[in-house]
C-alpha positions as CSV (number, residue, x, y, z in Angstrom):
1,M,357.3,130.6,35.7
2,P,361.0,130.9,35.0
3,T,362.9,132.8,37.7
4,T,366.3,134.3,37.3
5,I,368.4,135.5,40.2
6,W,371.6,137.5,39.9
7,I,373.8,138.0,43.0
8,I,376.3,140.7,42.3
9,R,379.0,142.1,44.6
10,V,379.0,145.9,44.4
11,W,381.8,147.5,46.4
12,S,381.2,146.3,50.0
13,V,377.5,145.2,49.6
14,T,375.7,142.6,47.6
15,E,373.0,143.4,45.0
16,I,370.3,140.9,44.2
17,I,368.4,141.2,41.0
18,I,365.4,138.9,40.5
19,T,363.2,138.5,37.4
20,Q,360.2,136.2,37.1
21,T,358.4,135.7,33.8
22,N,355.2,134.0,32.6
23,I,353.3,134.8,35.8
24,P,349.6,133.9,35.2
25,A,347.4,136.9,34.9
26,I,345.3,135.7,37.8
27,V,348.2,136.4,40.2
28,P,348.2,140.1,41.1
29,A,351.6,141.8,40.8
30,D,351.3,143.2,44.3
31,I,351.1,139.7,45.7
32,C,354.3,138.7,43.8
33,Y,356.2,141.7,45.2
34,L,355.0,140.9,48.8
35,G,356.0,137.3,48.4
36,W,359.5,138.1,47.2
37,Q,359.9,140.8,49.9
38,D,359.0,138.2,52.5
39,S,361.5,135.8,51.1
40,I,364.3,138.4,51.0
41,D,363.5,139.4,54.6
42,K,363.9,135.8,55.7
43,L,367.1,135.4,53.7
44,T,368.5,138.6,55.4
45,R,367.7,137.3,58.9
46,L,369.4,134.0,57.9
47,V,372.7,135.5,56.7
48,E,373.2,138.6,58.7
49,P,375.3,138.0,61.8
50,E,373.8,138.7,65.2
51,I,376.3,140.8,67.1
52,K,375.6,140.9,70.8
53,D,376.9,143.5,73.3
54,Q,379.3,142.0,75.8
């Protein structure tokens, strides 16, 4: 299952484009979307700074 990820700077934000091909027919597309969304949520928590009130 080849996966291609583009990370593009757009103005002051970052755009991520992910394509995945040759996914077996037995794997439902909804499950793929949920898996990627979970991965992106985890990446977001990893890279976003935690700003605490002082």
